[in-house]
C-alpha positions in Angstrom: 212.0 89.3 81.1 210.3 89.9 78.0 206.6 89.6 78.5 205.7 89.7 74.9 206.0 85.6 74.4 203.5 83.4 74.8 204.3 80.2 76.9 204.5 76.7 74.9 202.5 75.3 76.7 199.9 78.0 76.1 200.1 77.6 72.8 199.2 73.8 72.9 196.5 74.3 75.0 192.7 73.5 73.6 191.4 76.3 75.8 193.7 79.0 74.6 193.4 78.2 71.3 189.7 78.4 71.5 190.2 81.9 73.2 192.5 83.2 70.6 190.3 82.1 67.8 187.5 84.0 69.2 189.1 86.7 69.6 190.9 87.3 66.3 187.8 86.2 65.2 185.5 89.7 66.8 189.2 91.7 66.3 187.2 94.1 63.4 184.5 94.8 65.5 186.1 96.6 68.6 187.2 100.0 68.3 189.4 101.4 70.2 188.6 105.2 70.1 186.6 106.7 72.4 182.7 107.6 72.1 181.7 110.8 73.2 184.1 111.6 75.7 188.1 110.8 76.4 187.6 108.6 78.8 190.9 105.6 77.2 187.8 103.1 76.6 187.4 101.6 73.0 183.9 99.9 72.1 182.8 96.8 70.2 180.6 97.8 67.2 177.3 95.7 67.2 177.2 92.3 64.9 174.7 92.6 62.9 171.9 90.4 63.0 172.7 87.6 60.6 176.1 87.1 62.5 174.2 86.7 65.5 172.4 83.9 64.2 175.1 82.2 63.6 176.9 82.4 66.7 173.8 81.1 68.3 173.2 78.4 66.0 177.0 77.5 66.2 176.6 77.4 70.1 173.5 75.0 70.0 175.5 72.7 68.1 178.0 72.3 69.9 175.9 72.1 73.8 173.5 69.5 71.3 
C-alpha cells in the first residue's frame, strides 16, 4: 500500500483543507534540528508579536 497518497475524500474535506493551510503557513517556523542535544525532536520558532496579533484578530473575527 502506498502511504504517500492522500485519500481523495480528505482532499474535499473543509476541515482537512483548513488544517493543511495552517500547517503550511507555519512550516517555515519549524526547525527540525535539536536545540541542545541529539534528541531527534525539533522545535517551533517563536512567532513575532505582530504575527500573534494577526492570529488573535483572525480568531476573534471567526468567532464573532
